C-alpha positions in Angstrom: 102.5 79.1 151.0 98.1 79.5 150.6 96.5 76.8 153.0 93.1 78.3 152.3 92.6 76.5 149.4 92.8 73.7 151.0 89.2 74.8 152.6 87.5 74.3 149.1 88.9 70.9 149.0 85.9 68.1 149.9 87.8 66.2 153.0 88.2 66.8 155.9 91.6 65.8 156.5 92.9 68.9 153.8 90.5 71.2 155.7 92.1 70.3 159.4 96.0 70.7 157.0 94.8 73.6 156.2 94.7 75.2 159.6 96.5 73.2 161.5 99.4 71.4 159.1 102.2 73.8 160.1 104.6 73.0 162.5 104.6 76.1 164.3 100.7 76.0 164.6 101.1 72.4 166.1 103.8 73.6 168.2 101.7 76.6 169.4 98.8 73.6 170.6 100.9 71.1 171.9 102.7 74.3 174.3 98.5 75.8 174.4 97.2 71.5 175.5 100.8 71.9 178.1 99.8 74.6 180.2 101.4 78.0 178.4 98.8 80.4 177.7 100.6 84.2 177.3 102.2 85.0 174.2 105.9 85.1 176.2 106.0 82.3 177.2 105.0 80.7 173.7 107.7 82.7 172.4 110.0 81.7 175.0 109.4 78.2 174.2 109.1 78.1 170.8 111.6 80.9 169.9 109.9 81.6 167.0 110.1 85.0 165.5 107.1 87.5 166.7 105.3 87.5 163.7 105.5 84.3 163.0 103.4 84.0 166.6 101.3 86.5 165.8 100.2 84.8 162.8 99.8 81.7 164.1 97.6 82.8 167.4 95.8 84.7 165.0 94.6 82.2 162.5 93.7 79.5 165.7 91.7 82.0 167.2 90.2 83.4 163.6 89.0 80.0 162.8 87.4 79.1 167.2 90.2 76.9 168.3 91.7 79.8 170.4 90.3 82.6 172.6 92.0 85.2 173.6 91.5 87.9 176.3 93.6 90.7 178.2 95.6 89.5 181.4 97.0 92.6 181.1 96.3 96.5 180.7 98.5 98.7 179.9 100.6 97.7 177.6 97.7 95.4 177.0 98.7 91.6 176.9 96.6 89.2 176.6 95.6 85.1 177.4 95.5 82.2 174.8 93.5 79.4 175.9 91.5 76.7 173.7 88.2 76.6 172.9 86.6 73.1 172.8 86.6 72.9 169.6 90.5 73.5 169.6 90.5 70.7 172.9 89.7 68.3 170.4 92.5 68.8 168.4 94.3 66.8 171.7 94.0 63.7 170.2 95.5 64.6 166.7 98.7 66.2 168.8 98.5 63.3 170.7 98.8 61.1 168.0 102.2 63.2 166.2 103.8 62.3 169.8 103.3 58.8 170.0 104.3 58.7 166.2 107.1 60.7 167.2 108.6 58.9 170.3 108.3 55.9 168.1 110.2 56.4 164.8 112.3 60.1 165.8 113.1 59.6 169.3 116.8 58.1 169.6 117.2 59.1 173.4 113.9 58.1 173.8 110.6 59.8 174.5 111.3 63.6 175.9 107.8 63.5 178.0 105.7 60.5 179.6 101.7 60.4 179.6 100.5 59.1 182.0 96.4 58.9 182.0 95.3 60.5 185.4 92.0 58.5 185.3 93.8 55.0 186.3 97.4 56.4 187.3 99.2 54.5 184.1 101.9 55.1 181.6 100.1 55.5 178.8 100.6 55.9 174.6 97.7 57.5 172.5 96.1 55.2 170.1 93.5 55.6 167.6 89.7 53.5 168.6 86.9 52.6 167.6 84.1 54.9 169.0 81.6 52.3 168.9 83.6 48.8 170.7 86.8 50.5 171.9 88.7 48.5 169.1 92.3 49.8 168.0 91.4 51.2 164.4 94.5 50.5 161.5 95.1 50.6 157.8 94.5 46.9 157.8 90.5 46.8 159.4 88.8 50.0 158.2 86.6 50.4 155.6 85.6 53.9 154.2 83.0 54.6 152.5 81.0 57.8 150.8 79.8 60.3 153.0 77.1 63.0 152.2 79.8 65.8 151.6 82.1 63.5 149.6 82.5 64.9 145.9 84.8 64.7 143.2 86.8 68.1 143.5 89.9 69.4 142.9 92.2 67.3 145.7 89.8 64.5 145.5 88.6 63.0 142.4 90.1 59.7 141.9 88.8 59.0 145.7 86.1 60.0 145.2 85.9 57.9 142.0 87.5 55.0 143.9 84.7 55.4 146.7 81.4 55.5 144.6 82.7 53.6 141.9 82.1 56.0 139.6 84.6 57.3 136.9 84.5 60.6 135.9 
């Protein structure tokens, strides 16, 4: 699948999905968030083919979400670590985890999250950065932004946001 076609869309969801919207990529990110940093650890944990893992790591490095630094010279082996933009994807991975725990974990959640600041078990929610209120589909209004335009993948949405039919 050519995920690069999504980068041309005037939609941040499409652009982000084109970059990280693959199950193996999300699982690599999950493992990096959990502290795995070496290729052999990632490979062993995920059980994915080495060429698939190599491809996903290369994409994440090329996008600036992960850095790759050698930790061994002969043979050369690398450590993979999230960069600041990569760390900012944590909320996305937590949101997927929370949804999966609610709707797909029949035997209970595979992991429990504990907020180290207060010591309490927690379930991730998306909140307003201004008032702290939880964001939900029935209390958020979308308005046109400066980068919005009618283009493949956003034709009808652009019409809805601007009120202009093309």
